[in-house]
Phi, psi and omega in degrees: 000324182300325178292319177299317179298319182293321176295324182291323182291324177297313180302327185304325182290334173282332180289347177261006178287142180293127180270009171059037174086348175287155177237137173261125179248118176264108178279128183244130177215171181260133185268190182287351179249009182079016178249178189254136174238160175204158172204151188253152173219158176267135173246148185291337185206171181300141181257131184250339180209160183300321181289357173273354180272129180280156167293158180215187184210165172208175179278092188294336178291344175269355181236017180067033184236356181199154176285158181295333179281352178211069194265351183282124176245134182267146179253118180248111182305136176235344181194155176218158192212147172306140181267112187286348182267316179268336177062204181058222182268003181291146185228160169253135185244113176274132188228142169279151180257131181233146174277165183289349177273004178094001182259150177294139176302148187293346173267001180272087185273346181301317187305313184287318181298322183294330174300315183297314183292330177288319180291334183246030183296337178288343175287345179044058184279130182250147176225149171226122179253139178250097188275107175266151177201161185242144181259135175233156178271183185293343177261011176068027173261145174308129188295130176084351178288153180299145178298119179072011183220195181228156176282174177298154183311164177297146179161300181278356196268327183297116178060033184290160177222130177113154180304139177086350174254329179230153179226142174065033181298329180298319177295319183295321175297319184295322176292321176303309182297319179300320177297318177293322176295329181278005180065029176273148184274058178282127187255352177171173174216161172197153171289141184260182189300309181278135180301142184071018170246136187226166179220140165236155179244132173242135178131178001287142178236151182259126174055231187293340178295340176296311182295322179299317182289320179298312179304317181292320176298319173300317178304309179303319176301310184293325178290318178292318177304322180302317184291335177262006179069035181240139176261148183251125178248128170259013182294136184289344178213078184289339178226131177285162175103202190271059176233144176296146175273191184233126183242183170221073184302141186241114174272133193222138171208148172257168179302317182293327177290334186273359178259150175315134183089002185292347179301324178302317182290323177297314176299324176296315180297319178293327177294320180291324178296321183295331180279346179237030184302319185290318183294322181290316180305322177305326189258001187262025169113144178292143175060024179292338175297332178286341177261324183277076184246000186088358177245171179051048177065034173230157172273170174285143176296335186264351182230131180274143173209161176212159177180161182283126176059021185259103178282003172255014179255158176299314177237129183250133169264114178303146182304323182293329182288312178299328179288316181276340175088008176198166178141247186209173174231161186243113171275114184264010184282320189304141177275168184291341184257024181292157161275121185291336177290318172298318187283311177294328180295314182289330178292316177302313182299318181287317185282317184265336180120143176286160176228155187299328186267004179209135176217111189289327182290318175295329177300311176299319180292326179299315182294321184289337181285000000 
């Protein structure tokens, strides 16, 4: 790690050089494996609005998104953020992927989710996502764990303080600041139950912006970790045995749920979710069955359940919400490796109603075909 930090220190002196009015835009997109890619380009001036950003393209045959004989995939900017690495007027650009025939690439789930949110904009649906993740070193060993062994059993690590209880806090703090600099609505961080597992929360965000901001926060996490020589795992069960898995708990509320008397609408939403449990589980992350076992603060993948303050339920109603009679609910089923557009999209579809032009389950099946 010391060599990595030394290289970062050398780079710092070049980052302060005058760019002579030019701006670097780092285009970020989701590839065909659910991972993040990016590349940079020079623009002649500061960007003030989305429509000033040009479309771009990349080789989709190298990212699992297109065949080699027809490999160009177009990048259409959908949001941009201040760049915490290059600073100044430089920006990060989140882009959707489109085929050259004018159709969204089959891994572009944002497009269909946006239709749902636009159709149900009067519901003013809010989300908050709790992104858990696990740290590994360059040799694919859990970061900070004893060589060839295991740390003490779970117990002192959740929200822990002190040597031997938390690992890589410097990296986690760096990521936190990077998100704030980028104007992401990161609302908190904490060490998780398994040692070298952490969580950050993003939200509340409205509609499609939830997926946008989570993907950008993930991008920043991987970029920061790169500088510390740390690998990020979003696998929902990175280690077998008596260790907690990693989820992406999804907090949800509509305008009606947030008003006095909103518990009726929360109960109605939970009833709707219970009737589409199988459809939701399909979209709630790969290998999620390894995590949703009914142990380690999870419900079963095969059975829907709900309860007040119950972290072993599929859907939890916070104690404070039950007491006040309005607020939000927490869907605890989504895994850490979800595509947030699929998850927020199907929740909107189930709670607020389907529309003819968007079906998140078919969207997922289209990718799988």
